[in-house]
N, CA, C and O atoms as a Tinker XYZ file with bonds, in Angstrom:
   532  protein
     1  N     -8.420000   10.120000  -21.241000    73     2
     2  CA    -8.974000    9.146000  -20.304000    64     1     3
     3  C     -8.443000    9.433000  -18.904000    63     2     4     5
     4  O     -7.278000    9.794000  -18.735000    81     3
     5  N     -9.280000    9.276000  -17.929000    73     3     6
     6  CA    -8.910000    9.520000  -16.506000    64     5     7
     7  C     -8.627000    8.176000  -15.872000    63     6     8     9
     8  O     -9.334000    7.198000  -16.113000    81     7
     9  N     -7.554000    8.137000  -15.034000    73     7    10
    10  CA    -7.197000    6.959000  -14.353000    64     9    11
    11  C     -8.097000    6.717000  -13.136000    63    10    12    13
    12  O     -8.506000    7.695000  -12.510000    81    11
    13  N     -8.433000    5.474000  -12.760000    73    11    14
    14  CA    -9.296000    5.129000  -11.648000    64    13    15
    15  C     -8.701000    5.639000  -10.347000    63    14    16    17
    16  O     -9.460000    5.887000   -9.410000    81    15
    17  N     -7.444000    5.804000  -10.234000    73    15    18
    18  CA    -6.795000    6.215000   -8.976000    64    17    19
    19  C     -7.263000    7.579000   -8.473000    63    18    20    21
    20  O     -7.238000    7.864000   -7.275000    81    19
    21  N     -7.698000    8.433000   -9.445000    73    19    22
    22  CA    -8.091000    9.819000   -9.051000    64    21    23
    23  C     -9.240000    9.783000   -8.069000    63    22    24    25
    24  O     -9.353000   10.699000   -7.253000    81    23
    25  N    -10.097000    8.782000   -8.099000    73    23    26
    26  CA   -11.271000    8.793000   -7.192000    64    25    27
    27  C    -10.839000    8.499000   -5.733000    63    26    28    29
    28  O    -11.633000    8.676000   -4.809000    81    27
    29  N     -9.589000    8.054000   -5.529000    73    27    30
    30  CA    -9.121000    7.758000   -4.186000    64    29    31
    31  C     -8.349000    8.980000   -3.568000    63    30    32    33
    32  O     -8.251000    9.115000   -2.348000    81    31
    33  N     -7.833000    9.818000   -4.423000    73    31    34
    34  CA    -7.020000   10.981000   -3.926000    64    33    35
    35  C     -7.899000   11.856000   -3.074000    63    34    36    37
    36  O     -8.992000   12.267000   -3.464000    81    35
    37  N     -7.369000   12.133000   -1.868000    73    35    38
    38  CA    -8.043000   13.021000   -0.928000    64    37    39
    39  C     -8.876000   12.314000    0.130000    63    38    40    41
    40  O     -9.312000   12.931000    1.101000    81    39
    41  N     -9.098000   10.998000   -0.064000    73    39    42
    42  CA    -9.881000   10.271000    0.959000    64    41    43
    43  C     -9.056000   10.332000    2.252000    63    42    44    45
    44  O     -7.827000   10.281000    2.195000    81    43
    45  N     -9.696000   10.439000    3.388000    73    43    46
    46  CA    -9.000000   10.675000    4.631000    64    45    47
    47  C     -8.428000    9.328000    5.181000    63    46    48    49
    48  O     -8.916000    8.239000    4.880000    81    47
    49  N     -7.373000    9.486000    5.996000    73    47    50
    50  CA    -6.786000    8.381000    6.739000    64    49    51
    51  C     -7.578000    8.240000    8.038000    63    50    52    53
    52  O     -7.666000    9.191000    8.815000    81    51
    53  N     -8.162000    7.044000    8.283000    73    51    54
    54  CA    -8.903000    6.756000    9.447000    64    53    55
    55  C     -8.286000    5.541000   10.132000    63    54    56    57
    56  O     -8.252000    4.444000    9.574000    81    55
    57  N     -7.811000    5.752000   11.326000    73    55    58
    58  CA    -7.102000    4.719000   12.042000    64    57    59
    59  C     -7.958000    3.370000   12.151000    63    58    60    61
    60  O     -9.084000    3.372000   12.648000    81    59
    61  N     -7.386000    2.302000   11.684000    73    59    62
    62  CA    -8.036000    1.023000   11.812000    64    61    63
    63  C     -9.137000    0.736000   10.826000    63    62    64    65
    64  O     -9.615000   -0.394000   10.732000    81    63
    65  N     -9.560000    1.783000   10.063000    73    63    66
    66  CA   -10.703000    1.614000    9.186000    64    65    67
    67  C    -10.259000    1.920000    7.730000    63    66    68    69
    68  O    -10.552000    1.171000    6.798000    81    67
    69  N     -9.554000    3.032000    7.585000    73    67    70
    70  CA    -9.077000    3.381000    6.233000    64    69    71
    71  C     -7.714000    3.989000    6.327000    63    70    72    73
    72  O     -7.490000    5.162000    6.028000    81    71
    73  N     -6.791000    3.125000    6.765000    73    71    74
    74  CA    -5.407000    3.486000    6.875000    64    73    75
    75  C     -4.653000    3.015000    5.634000    63    74    76    77
    76  O     -5.298000    2.769000    4.615000    81    75
    77  N     -3.375000    2.879000    5.657000    73    75    78
    78  CA    -2.643000    2.509000    4.463000    64    77    79
    79  C     -3.079000    1.119000    3.901000    63    78    80    81
    80  O     -3.234000    0.940000    2.693000    81    79
    81  N     -3.268000    0.144000    4.837000    73    79    82
    82  CA    -3.653000   -1.178000    4.385000    64    81    83
    83  C     -5.141000   -1.155000    3.950000    63    82    84    85
    84  O     -5.526000   -1.880000    3.033000    81    83
    85  N     -5.960000   -0.333000    4.603000    73    83    86
    86  CA    -7.349000   -0.201000    4.202000    64    85    87
    87  C     -7.465000    0.273000    2.800000    63    86    88    89
    88  O     -8.316000   -0.210000    2.053000    81    87
    89  N     -6.605000    1.245000    2.395000    73    87    90
    90  CA    -6.587000    1.709000    1.008000    64    89    91
    91  C     -6.229000    0.574000    0.053000    63    90    92    93
    92  O     -6.881000    0.386000   -0.974000    81    91
    93  N     -5.206000   -0.164000    0.395000    73    91    94
    94  CA    -4.801000   -1.298000   -0.495000    64    93    95
    95  C     -5.930000   -2.304000   -0.640000    63    94    96    97
    96  O     -6.200000   -2.774000   -1.745000    81    95
    97  N     -6.612000   -2.652000    0.488000    73    95    98
    98  CA    -7.713000   -3.558000    0.409000    64    97    99
    99  C     -8.806000   -3.019000   -0.508000    63    98   100   101
   100  O     -9.318000   -3.716000   -1.384000    81    99
   101  N     -9.150000   -1.723000   -0.271000    73    99   102
   102  CA   -10.219000   -1.098000   -1.045000    64   101   103
   103  C     -9.883000   -1.042000   -2.535000    63   102   104   105
   104  O    -10.777000   -1.278000   -3.347000    81   103
   105  N     -8.687000   -0.754000   -2.927000    73   103   106
   106  CA    -8.321000   -0.697000   -4.335000    64   105   107
   107  C     -8.342000   -2.121000   -4.938000    63   106   108   109
   108  O     -8.881000   -2.326000   -6.026000    81   107
   109  N     -7.758000   -3.091000   -4.231000    73   107   110
   110  CA    -7.759000   -4.470000   -4.767000    64   109   111
   111  C     -9.121000   -4.977000   -4.993000    63   110   112   113
   112  O     -9.398000   -5.605000   -6.016000    81   111
   113  N    -10.036000   -4.707000   -4.009000    73   111   114
   114  CA   -11.419000   -5.232000   -4.138000    64   113   115
   115  C    -12.170000   -4.476000   -5.247000    63   114   116   117
   116  O    -12.777000   -5.112000   -6.108000    81   115
   117  N    -12.143000   -3.160000   -5.244000    73   115   118
   118  CA   -12.939000   -2.418000   -6.176000    64   117   119
   119  C    -12.376000   -2.280000   -7.588000    63   118   120   121
   120  O    -13.143000   -2.162000   -8.544000    81   119
   121  N    -11.075000   -2.292000   -7.733000    73   119   122
   122  CA   -10.495000   -2.104000   -9.015000    64   121   123
   123  C     -9.982000   -3.398000   -9.649000    63   122   124   125
   124  O     -9.907000   -3.499000  -10.873000    81   123
   125  N     -9.629000   -4.388000   -8.822000    73   123   126
   126  CA    -9.084000   -5.645000   -9.329000    64   125   127
   127  C     -9.898000   -6.850000   -9.010000    63   126   128   129
   128  O     -9.609000   -7.958000   -9.463000    81   127
   129  N    -10.964000   -6.625000   -8.194000    73   127   130
   130  CA   -11.855000   -7.764000   -7.912000    64   129   131
   131  C    -11.211000   -8.796000   -6.975000    63   130   132   133
   132  O    -11.588000   -9.966000   -7.032000    81   131
   133  N    -10.285000   -8.424000   -6.142000    73   131   134
   134  CA    -9.505000   -9.364000   -5.326000    64   133   135
   135  C     -9.680000   -8.904000   -3.860000    63   134   136   137
   136  O     -9.365000   -7.775000   -3.484000    81   135
   137  N    -10.202000   -9.854000   -3.063000    73   135   138
   138  CA   -10.378000   -9.584000   -1.615000    64   137   139
   139  C     -9.115000   -9.989000   -0.871000    63   138   140   141
   140  O     -8.680000  -11.137000   -0.963000    81   139
   141  N     -8.522000   -9.049000   -0.131000    73   139   142
   142  CA    -7.314000   -9.259000    0.623000    64   141   143
   143  C     -7.659000   -9.434000    2.086000    63   142   144   145
   144  O     -8.626000   -8.863000    2.592000    81   143
   145  N     -6.835000  -10.250000    2.767000    73   143   146
   146  CA    -7.026000  -10.420000    4.192000    64   145   147
   147  C     -6.713000   -9.154000    4.964000    63   146   148   149
   148  O     -5.852000   -8.375000    4.554000    81   147
   149  N     -7.399000   -8.938000    6.077000    73   147   150
   150  CA    -7.138000   -7.768000    6.832000    64   149   151
   151  C     -5.830000   -7.901000    7.624000    63   150   152   153
   152  O     -5.459000   -9.014000    7.995000    81   151
   153  N     -5.131000   -6.809000    7.887000    73   151   154
   154  CA    -4.065000   -6.768000    8.816000    64   153   155
   155  C     -4.538000   -5.975000    9.988000    63   154   156   157
   156  O     -4.731000   -4.763000    9.890000    81   155
   157  N     -4.734000   -6.658000   11.129000    73   155   158
   158  CA    -5.374000   -5.999000   12.251000    64   157   159
   159  C     -4.307000   -5.515000   13.218000    63   158   160   161
   160  O     -3.559000   -6.287000   13.819000    81   159
   161  N     -4.279000   -4.179000   13.336000    73   159   162
   162  CA    -3.321000   -3.526000   14.252000    64   161   163
   163  C     -3.825000   -2.127000   14.514000    63   162   164   165
   164  O     -4.676000   -1.615000   13.787000    81   163
   165  N     -3.324000   -1.544000   15.500000    73   163   166
   166  CA    -3.585000   -0.130000   15.796000    64   165   167
   167  C     -2.633000    0.708000   14.914000    63   166   168   169
   168  O     -1.455000    0.838000   15.246000    81   167
   169  N     -3.098000    1.243000   13.863000    73   167   170
   170  CA    -2.250000    1.954000   12.915000    64   169   171
   171  C     -1.648000    3.193000   13.493000    63   170   172   173
   172  O     -0.740000    3.755000   12.881000    81   171
   173  N     -2.099000    3.668000   14.657000    73   171   174
   174  CA    -1.502000    4.877000   15.323000    64   173   175
   175  C     -0.323000    4.445000   16.193000    63   174   176   177
   176  O      0.451000    5.303000   16.618000    81   175
   177  N     -0.155000    3.155000   16.474000    73   175   178
   178  CA     0.908000    2.668000   17.302000    64   177   179
   179  C      1.976000    2.029000   16.420000    63   178   180   181
   180  O      1.820000    0.885000   15.994000    81   179
   181  N      3.102000    2.785000   16.132000    73   179   182
   182  CA     4.081000    2.302000   15.226000    64   181   183
   183  C      4.710000    0.987000   15.653000    63   182   184   185
   184  O      5.068000    0.174000   14.801000    81   183
   185  N      4.856000    0.759000   16.965000    73   183   186
   186  CA     5.434000   -0.478000   17.433000    64   185   187
   187  C      4.568000   -1.691000   16.956000    63   186   188   189
   188  O      5.104000   -2.704000   16.506000    81   187
   189  N      3.203000   -1.556000   17.070000    73   187   190
   190  CA     2.343000   -2.620000   16.571000    64   189   191
   191  C      2.420000   -2.772000   15.077000    63   190   192   193
   192  O      2.410000   -3.887000   14.557000    81   191
   193  N      2.500000   -1.636000   14.370000    73   191   194
   194  CA     2.596000   -1.677000   12.926000    64   193   195
   195  C      3.905000   -2.380000   12.472000    63   194   196   197
   196  O      3.884000   -3.180000   11.536000    81   195
   197  N      5.008000   -2.083000   13.123000    73   195   198
   198  CA     6.268000   -2.757000   12.828000    64   197   199
   199  C      6.159000   -4.247000   13.022000    63   198   200   201
   200  O      6.642000   -5.022000   12.197000    81   199
   201  N      5.501000   -4.675000   14.156000    73   199   202
   202  CA     5.347000   -6.118000   14.410000    64   201   203
   203  C      4.457000   -6.810000   13.353000    63   202   204   205
   204  O      4.739000   -7.926000   12.915000    81   203
   205  N      3.393000   -6.121000   12.967000    73   203   206
   206  CA     2.458000   -6.683000   11.916000    64   205   207
   207  C      3.220000   -6.829000   10.579000    63   206   208   209
   208  O      3.171000   -7.885000    9.948000    81   207
   209  N      3.894000   -5.802000   10.174000    73   207   210
   210  CA     4.555000   -5.869000    8.909000    64   209   211
   211  C      5.663000   -6.925000    8.838000    63   210   212   213
   212  O      6.018000   -7.401000    7.760000    81   211
   213  N      6.211000   -7.286000   10.035000    73   211   214
   214  CA     7.250000   -8.287000   10.078000    64   213   215
   215  C      6.718000   -9.688000    9.887000    63   214   216   217
   216  O      7.493000  -10.592000    9.577000    81   215
   217  N      5.418000   -9.906000   10.061000    73   215   218
   218  CA     4.845000  -11.193000    9.947000    64   217   219
   219  C      4.586000  -11.607000    8.444000    63   218   220   221
   220  O      3.760000  -11.006000    7.756000    81   219
   221  N      5.276000  -12.582000    8.009000    73   219   222
   222  CA     5.067000  -13.059000    6.653000    64   221   223
   223  C      3.663000  -13.539000    6.417000    63   222   224   225
   224  O      3.201000  -13.481000    5.278000    81   223
   225  N      2.954000  -14.011000    7.418000    73   223   226
   226  CA     1.577000  -14.494000    7.233000    64   225   227
   227  C      0.661000  -13.402000    6.689000    63   226   228   229
   228  O     -0.339000  -13.696000    6.034000    81   227
   229  N      1.001000  -12.146000    6.961000    73   227   230
   230  CA     0.190000  -11.038000    6.406000    64   229   231
   231  C      0.280000  -10.951000    4.886000    63   230   232   233
   232  O     -0.575000  -10.349000    4.236000    81   231
   233  N      1.280000  -11.534000    4.350000    73   231   234
   234  CA     1.502000  -11.498000    2.862000    64   233   235
   235  C      1.279000  -12.814000    2.230000    63   234   236   237
   236  O      1.861000  -13.086000    1.180000    81   235
   237  N      0.433000  -13.695000    2.828000    73   235   238
   238  CA     0.241000  -15.066000    2.270000    64   237   239
   239  C     -0.430000  -14.999000    0.919000    63   238   240   241
   240  O     -0.298000  -15.947000    0.145000    81   239
   241  N     -1.122000  -13.967000    0.595000    73   239   242
   242  CA    -1.732000  -13.821000   -0.683000    64   241   243
   243  C     -0.754000  -13.304000   -1.783000    63   242   244   245
   244  O     -1.119000  -13.196000   -2.953000    81   243
   245  N      0.460000  -13.000000   -1.374000    73   243   246
   246  CA     1.450000  -12.373000   -2.242000    64   245   247
   247  C      2.730000  -13.106000   -2.348000    63   246   248   249
   248  O      3.057000  -13.919000   -1.483000    81   247
   249  N      3.485000  -12.838000   -3.408000    73   247   250
   250  CA     4.860000  -13.353000   -3.492000    64   249   251
   251  C      5.719000  -12.065000   -3.740000    63   250   252   253
   252  O      5.332000  -11.107000   -4.408000    81   251
   253  N      6.923000  -12.165000   -3.121000    73   251   254
   254  CA     7.820000  -11.004000   -3.237000    64   253   255
   255  C      8.441000  -10.942000   -4.622000    63   254   256   257
   256  O      8.849000  -11.963000   -5.176000    81   255
   257  N      8.509000   -9.741000   -5.177000    73   255   258
   258  CA     9.166000   -9.572000   -6.513000    64   257   259
   259  C     10.268000   -8.512000   -6.359000    63   258   260   261
   260  O     10.335000   -7.788000   -5.366000    81   259
   261  N     11.120000   -8.455000   -7.376000    73   259   262
   262  CA    12.262000   -7.546000   -7.320000    64   261   263
   263  C     12.065000   -6.169000   -8.009000    63   262   264   265
   264  O     12.713000   -5.175000   -7.679000    81   263
   265  N     11.112000   -6.177000   -9.002000    73   263   266
   266  CA    10.960000   -4.945000   -9.759000    64   265   267
   267  C      9.545000   -4.400000   -9.609000    63   266   268   269
   268  O      8.584000   -5.149000   -9.434000    81   267
   269  N      9.445000   -3.064000   -9.683000    73   267   270
   270  CA     8.168000   -2.383000   -9.541000    64   269   271
   271  C      7.296000   -2.664000  -10.793000    63   270   272   273
   272  O      7.772000   -2.620000  -11.928000    81   271
   273  N      6.024000   -2.950000  -10.539000    73   271   274
   274  CA     5.114000   -3.184000  -11.642000    64   273   275
   275  C      3.725000   -2.735000  -11.241000    63   274   276   277
   276  O      3.421000   -2.657000  -10.051000    81   275
   277  N      2.883000   -2.439000  -12.205000    73   275   278
   278  CA     1.589000   -1.896000  -11.966000    64   277   279
   279  C      0.833000   -2.772000  -10.934000    63   278   280   281
   280  O      0.826000   -4.000000  -11.017000    81   279
   281  N      0.196000   -2.078000   -9.955000    73   279   282
   282  CA    -0.619000   -2.719000   -8.956000    64   281   283
   283  C      0.154000   -3.545000   -7.888000    63   282   284   285
   284  O     -0.466000   -4.216000   -7.063000    81   283
   285  N      1.436000   -3.495000   -7.908000    73   283   286
   286  CA     2.179000   -4.186000   -6.852000    64   285   287
   287  C      2.059000   -3.456000   -5.562000    63   286   288   289
   288  O      1.991000   -2.227000   -5.532000    81   287
   289  N      2.031000   -4.220000   -4.468000    73   287   290
   290  CA     1.958000   -3.630000   -3.116000    64   289   291
   291  C      3.420000   -3.315000   -2.759000    63   290   292   293
   292  O      4.311000   -4.153000   -2.898000    81   291
   293  N      3.626000   -2.098000   -2.302000    73   291   294
   294  CA     5.000000   -1.595000   -1.993000    64   293   295
   295  C      5.048000   -1.338000   -0.484000    63   294   296   297
   296  O      4.238000   -0.569000    0.035000    81   295
   297  N      5.971000   -1.960000    0.211000    73   295   298
   298  CA     6.179000   -1.732000    1.616000    64   297   299
   299  C      7.245000   -0.709000    1.808000    63   298   300   301
   300  O      8.327000   -0.830000    1.234000    81   299
   301  N      6.970000    0.324000    2.619000    73   299   302
   302  CA     7.827000    1.512000    2.803000    64   301   303
   303  C      8.327000    1.613000    4.226000    63   302   304   305
   304  O      7.701000    1.115000    5.162000    81   303
   305  N      9.470000    2.266000    4.373000    73   303   306
   306  CA    10.018000    2.552000    5.697000    64   305   307
   307  C     10.604000    3.936000    5.693000    63   306   308   309
   308  O     11.131000    4.411000    4.687000    81   307
   309  N     10.498000    4.592000    6.869000    73   307   310
   310  CA    11.213000    5.892000    7.065000    64   309   311
   311  C     12.344000    5.662000    8.061000    63   310   312   313
   312  O     12.937000    6.631000    8.536000    81   311
   313  N     12.637000    4.508000    8.369000    73   311   314
   314  CA    13.724000    4.183000    9.284000    64   313   315
   315  C     14.114000    2.768000    9.077000    63   314   316   317
   316  O     14.142000    2.265000    7.954000    81   315
   317  N     14.419000    2.121000   10.175000    73   315   318
   318  CA    14.937000    0.728000   10.121000    64   317   319
   319  C     13.845000   -0.289000    9.813000    63   318   320   321
   320  O     14.090000   -1.313000    9.175000    81   319
   321  N     12.622000    0.017000   10.284000    73   319   322
   322  CA    11.532000   -0.968000   10.172000    64   321   323
   323  C     10.437000   -0.517000    9.206000    63   322   324   325
   324  O     10.089000    0.661000    9.122000    81   323
   325  N      9.917000   -1.489000    8.494000    73   323   326
   326  CA     8.789000   -1.185000    7.543000    64   325   327
   327  C      7.549000   -0.717000    8.383000    63   326   328   329
   328  O      7.222000   -1.305000    9.414000    81   327
   329  N      6.900000    0.333000    7.907000    73   327   330
   330  CA     5.707000    0.841000    8.597000    64   329   331
   331  C      4.627000    1.395000    7.762000    63   330   332   333
   332  O      3.729000    2.058000    8.281000    81   331
   333  N      4.667000    1.146000    6.415000    73   331   334
   334  CA     3.656000    1.749000    5.536000    64   333   335
   335  C      3.603000    0.951000    4.250000    63   334   336   337
   336  O      4.595000    0.364000    3.817000    81   335
   337  N      2.411000    0.941000    3.642000    73   335   338
   338  CA     2.278000    0.286000    2.364000    64   337   339
   339  C      1.489000    1.228000    1.408000    63   338   340   341
   340  O      0.762000    2.134000    1.815000    81   339
   341  N      1.696000    0.933000    0.127000    73   339   342
   342  CA     0.982000    1.663000   -0.927000    64   341   343
   343  C      0.910000    0.728000   -2.172000    63   342   344   345
   344  O      1.293000   -0.441000   -2.129000    81   343
   345  N      0.420000    1.294000   -3.230000    73   343   346
   346  CA     0.284000    0.543000   -4.435000    64   345   347
   347  C      1.059000    1.248000   -5.549000    63   346   348   349
   348  O      0.862000    2.437000   -5.799000    81   347
   349  N      1.905000    0.530000   -6.185000    73   347   350
   350  CA     2.712000    1.104000   -7.334000    64   349   351
   351  C      1.772000    1.176000   -8.549000    63   350   352   353
   352  O      1.111000    0.203000   -8.910000    81   351
   353  N      1.741000    2.347000   -9.152000    73   351   354
   354  CA     0.992000    2.531000  -10.381000    64   353   355
   355  C      1.841000    3.002000  -11.481000    63   354   356   357
   356  O      2.643000    3.914000  -11.281000    81   355
   357  N      1.711000    2.403000  -12.714000    73   355   358
   358  CA     2.552000    2.789000  -13.854000    64   357   359
   359  C      1.818000    3.902000  -14.565000    63   358   360   361
   360  O      1.469000    3.755000  -15.736000    81   359
   361  N      1.577000    4.993000  -13.902000    73   359   362
   362  CA     0.940000    6.165000  -14.532000    64   361   363
   363  C      1.872000    7.352000  -14.276000    63   362   364   365
   364  O      2.609000    7.380000  -13.291000    81   363
   365  N      1.822000    8.321000  -15.174000    73   363   366
   366  CA     2.618000    9.527000  -15.017000    64   365   367
   367  C      4.108000    9.267000  -14.661000    63   366   368   369
   368  O      4.687000    9.961000  -13.825000    81   367
   369  N      4.685000    8.286000  -15.295000    73   367   370
   370  CA     6.061000    7.939000  -15.048000    64   369   371
   371  C      6.234000    6.980000  -13.831000    63   370   372   373
   372  O      7.359000    6.605000  -13.501000    81   371
   373  N      5.129000    6.591000  -13.176000    73   371   374
   374  CA     5.184000    5.683000  -12.059000    64   373   375
   375  C      5.192000    6.386000  -10.745000    63   374   376   377
   376  O      5.803000    7.443000  -10.589000    81   375
   377  N      4.503000    5.789000   -9.786000    73   375   378
   378  CA     4.474000    6.364000   -8.417000    64   377   379
   379  C      3.642000    5.463000   -7.510000    63   378   380   381
   380  O      3.153000    4.415000   -7.932000    81   379
   381  N      3.489000    5.892000   -6.255000    73   379   382
   382  CA     2.848000    5.113000   -5.276000    64   381   383
   383  C      1.565000    5.854000   -4.758000    63   382   384   385
   384  O      1.612000    6.993000   -4.294000    81   383
   385  N      0.457000    5.142000   -4.871000    73   383   386
   386  CA    -0.799000    5.588000   -4.313000    64   385   387
   387  C     -0.801000    5.062000   -2.854000    63   386   388   389
   388  O     -0.744000    3.856000   -2.611000    81   387
   389  N     -0.870000    6.018000   -1.891000    73   387   390
   390  CA    -0.843000    5.530000   -0.491000    64   389   391
   391  C     -1.681000    6.514000    0.383000    63   390   392   393
   392  O     -1.951000    7.658000    0.018000    81   391
   393  N     -2.054000    5.983000    1.532000    73   391   394
   394  CA    -2.847000    6.738000    2.488000    64   393   395
   395  C     -1.996000    6.977000    3.737000    63   394   396   397
   396  O     -1.682000    6.055000    4.490000    81   395
   397  N     -1.639000    8.234000    3.927000    73   395   398
   398  CA    -0.708000    8.652000    4.950000    64   397   399
   399  C     -1.403000    9.387000    6.044000    63   398   400   401
   400  O     -2.210000   10.279000    5.785000    81   399
   401  N     -1.092000    9.014000    7.316000    73   399   402
   402  CA    -1.653000    9.666000    8.494000    64   401   403
   403  C     -1.454000   11.169000    8.390000    63   402   404   405
   404  O     -0.399000   11.625000    7.948000    81   403
   405  N     -2.439000   11.929000    8.786000    73   403   406
   406  CA    -2.485000   13.367000    8.752000    64   405   407
   407  C     -2.450000   13.983000    7.344000    63   406   408   409
   408  O     -2.407000   15.205000    7.200000    81   407
   409  N     -2.469000   13.155000    6.337000    73   407   410
   410  CA    -2.453000   13.665000    4.951000    64   409   411
   411  C     -3.600000   13.126000    4.152000    63   410   412   413
   412  O     -4.261000   13.902000    3.463000    81   411
   413  N     -3.880000   11.838000    4.200000    73   411   414
   414  CA    -4.930000   11.185000    3.436000    64   413   415
   415  C     -4.278000   10.513000    2.168000    63   414   416   417
   416  O     -3.060000   10.354000    2.086000    81   415
   417  N     -5.117000   10.147000    1.235000    73   415   418
   418  CA    -4.671000    9.451000    0.064000    64   417   419
   419  C     -4.013000   10.406000   -0.928000    63   418   420   421
   420  O     -4.581000   11.429000   -1.310000    81   419
   421  N     -2.782000   10.035000   -1.337000    73   419   422
   422  CA    -1.996000   10.840000   -2.245000    64   421   423
   423  C     -1.278000    9.920000   -3.240000    63   422   424   425
   424  O     -1.102000    8.732000   -2.972000    81   423
   425  N     -0.867000   10.465000   -4.379000    73   423   426
   426  CA    -0.038000    9.754000   -5.334000    64   425   427
   427  C      1.280000   10.528000   -5.406000    63   426   428   429
   428  O      1.305000   11.724000   -5.695000    81   427
   429  N      2.392000    9.796000   -5.131000    73   427   430
   430  CA     3.711000   10.399000   -5.135000    64   429   431
   431  C      4.677000    9.634000   -5.946000    63   430   432   433
   432  O      4.695000    8.404000   -5.889000    81   431
   433  N      5.488000   10.312000   -6.708000    73   431   434
   434  CA     6.585000    9.708000   -7.421000    64   433   435
   435  C      7.699000    9.280000   -6.468000    63   434   436   437
   436  O      7.831000    9.823000   -5.372000    81   435
   437  N      8.472000    8.334000   -6.880000    73   435   438
   438  CA     9.540000    7.783000   -6.018000    64   437   439
   439  C     10.485000    8.886000   -5.521000    63   438   440   441
   440  O     10.898000    8.852000   -4.361000    81   439
   441  N     10.833000    9.852000   -6.359000    73   439   442
   442  CA    11.741000   10.892000   -5.942000    64   441   443
   443  C     11.118000   11.741000   -4.852000    63   442   444   445
   444  O     11.825000   12.190000   -3.950000    81   443
   445  N      9.832000   11.971000   -4.906000    73   443   446
   446  CA     9.144000   12.725000   -3.856000    64   445   447
   447  C      9.153000   11.954000   -2.506000    63   446   448   449
   448  O      9.374000   12.516000   -1.434000    81   447
   449  N      8.898000   10.636000   -2.634000    73   447   450
   450  CA     8.946000    9.835000   -1.425000    64   449   451
   451  C     10.330000    9.812000   -0.819000    63   450   452   453
   452  O     10.482000    9.917000    0.398000    81   451
   453  N     11.349000    9.674000   -1.665000    73   451   454
   454  CA    12.723000    9.679000   -1.166000    64   453   455
   455  C     13.060000   11.006000   -0.450000    63   454   456   457
   456  O     13.723000   11.010000    0.587000    81   455
   457  N     12.599000   12.105000   -1.013000    73   455   458
   458  CA    12.853000   13.411000   -0.382000    64   457   459
   459  C     12.227000   13.504000    0.949000    63   458   460   461
   460  O     12.688000   14.286000    1.781000    81   459
   461  N     11.154000   12.720000    1.221000    73   459   462
   462  CA    10.490000   12.784000    2.494000    64   461   463
   463  C     11.000000   11.680000    3.450000    63   462   464   465
   464  O     10.460000   11.489000    4.540000    81   463
   465  N     12.047000   10.967000    3.014000    73   463   466
   466  CA    12.667000    9.967000    3.836000    64   465   467
   467  C     12.059000    8.559000    3.671000    63   466   468   469
   468  O     12.458000    7.645000    4.392000    81   467
   469  N     11.134000    8.365000    2.770000    73   467   470
   470  CA    10.581000    7.066000    2.599000    64   469   471
   471  C     11.485000    6.240000    1.650000    63   470   472   473
   472  O     12.024000    6.771000    0.679000    81   471
   473  N     11.635000    4.954000    1.944000    73   471   474
   474  CA    12.361000    4.074000    1.038000    64   473   475
   475  C     11.552000    2.798000    0.933000    63   474   476   477
   476  O     10.855000    2.388000    1.861000    81   475
   477  N     11.675000    2.176000   -0.256000    73   475   478
   478  CA    11.007000    0.922000   -0.579000    64   477   479
   479  C     11.752000   -0.220000    0.102000    63   478   480   481
   480  O     12.951000   -0.380000   -0.125000    81   479
   481  N     11.079000   -1.018000    0.929000    73   479   482
   482  CA    11.743000   -2.154000    1.575000    64   481   483
   483  C     11.178000   -3.498000    1.069000    63   482   484   485
   484  O     11.682000   -4.560000    1.435000    81   483
   485  N     10.158000   -3.447000    0.248000    73   483   486
   486  CA     9.646000   -4.695000   -0.285000    64   485   487
   487  C      8.605000   -4.416000   -1.410000    63   486   488   489
   488  O      7.894000   -3.412000   -1.381000    81   487
   489  N      8.547000   -5.326000   -2.381000    73   487   490
   490  CA     7.594000   -5.202000   -3.454000    64   489   491
   491  C      6.887000   -6.549000   -3.529000    63   490   492   493
   492  O      7.533000   -7.595000   -3.584000    81   491
   493  N      5.592000   -6.518000   -3.530000    73   491   494
   494  CA     4.815000   -7.779000   -3.469000    64   493   495
   495  C      3.774000   -7.774000   -4.557000    63   494   496   497
   496  O      3.173000   -6.744000   -4.862000    81   495
   497  N      3.562000   -8.974000   -5.159000    73   495   498
   498  CA     2.627000   -9.168000   -6.240000    64   497   499
   499  C      1.622000  -10.243000   -5.742000    63   498   500   501
   500  O      1.974000  -11.192000   -5.040000    81   499
   501  N      0.329000  -10.027000   -6.158000    73   499   502
   502  CA    -0.665000  -10.957000   -5.737000    64   501   503
   503  C     -0.348000  -12.353000   -6.295000    63   502   504   505
   504  O     -0.071000  -12.486000   -7.487000    81   503
   505  N     -0.384000  -13.348000   -5.489000    73   503   506
   506  CA    -0.056000  -14.689000   -5.862000    64   505   507
   507  C     -1.092000  -15.320000   -6.817000    63   506   508   509
   508  O     -0.732000  -15.910000   -7.836000    81   507
   509  N     -2.371000  -15.185000   -6.469000    73   507   510
   510  CA    -3.441000  -15.779000   -7.253000    64   509   511
   511  C     -4.294000  -14.631000   -7.808000    63   510   512   513
   512  O     -5.014000  -13.979000   -7.052000    81   511
   513  N     -4.224000  -14.391000   -9.066000    73   511   514
   514  CA    -4.949000  -13.234000   -9.666000    64   513   515
   515  C     -6.399000  -13.515000   -9.955000    63   514   516   517
   516  O     -7.053000  -12.691000  -10.593000    81   515
   517  N     -6.942000  -14.644000   -9.517000    73   515   518
   518  CA    -8.320000  -14.929000   -9.718000    64   517   519
   519  C     -9.184000  -14.069000   -8.789000    63   518   520   521
   520  O     -8.907000  -13.936000   -7.597000    81   519
   521  N    -10.208000  -13.507000   -9.356000    73   519   522
   522  CA   -11.047000  -12.654000   -8.576000    64   521   523
   523  C    -11.829000  -13.420000   -7.509000    63   522   524   525
   524  O    -12.182000  -14.579000   -7.725000    81   523
   525  N    -12.106000  -12.795000   -6.363000    73   523   526
   526  CA   -12.863000  -13.436000   -5.364000    64   525   527
   527  C    -14.359000  -13.342000   -5.750000    63   526   528   529
   528  O    -14.856000  -12.278000   -6.117000    81   527
   529  N    -15.039000  -14.465000   -5.655000    73   527   530
   530  CA   -16.447000  -14.428000   -6.092000    64   529   531
   531  C    -17.384000  -14.482000   -4.937000    63   530   532
   532  O    -18.600000  -14.460000   -5.127000    81   531
């Protein structure tokens, strides 16, 4: 059996349209039937991204959890401030599906992310699992 995540691999990163949060929204809508609120920012401007990720209002659909679990939204950082999101998937030993600038959508294991300087700064689970109708 093939995992649904494969159809996202290789999709391009498009600033403001299909960036890291755009991928999360797309997956949640198409695979889980859940419509997420947009996070509106210029994804090419890290200062704006930092400011947006700092706002708890952007995560009103979620509650923070302590352990990684399938379909959790994972907030990542390569420095002091969070600047990236992806989705934790419990496939192939676990890893993060994410859309990275200049790379596109990829699936990476935690060890690969750590080697590239990424660290997990937050794990979020959808608060209301009822599908949007």
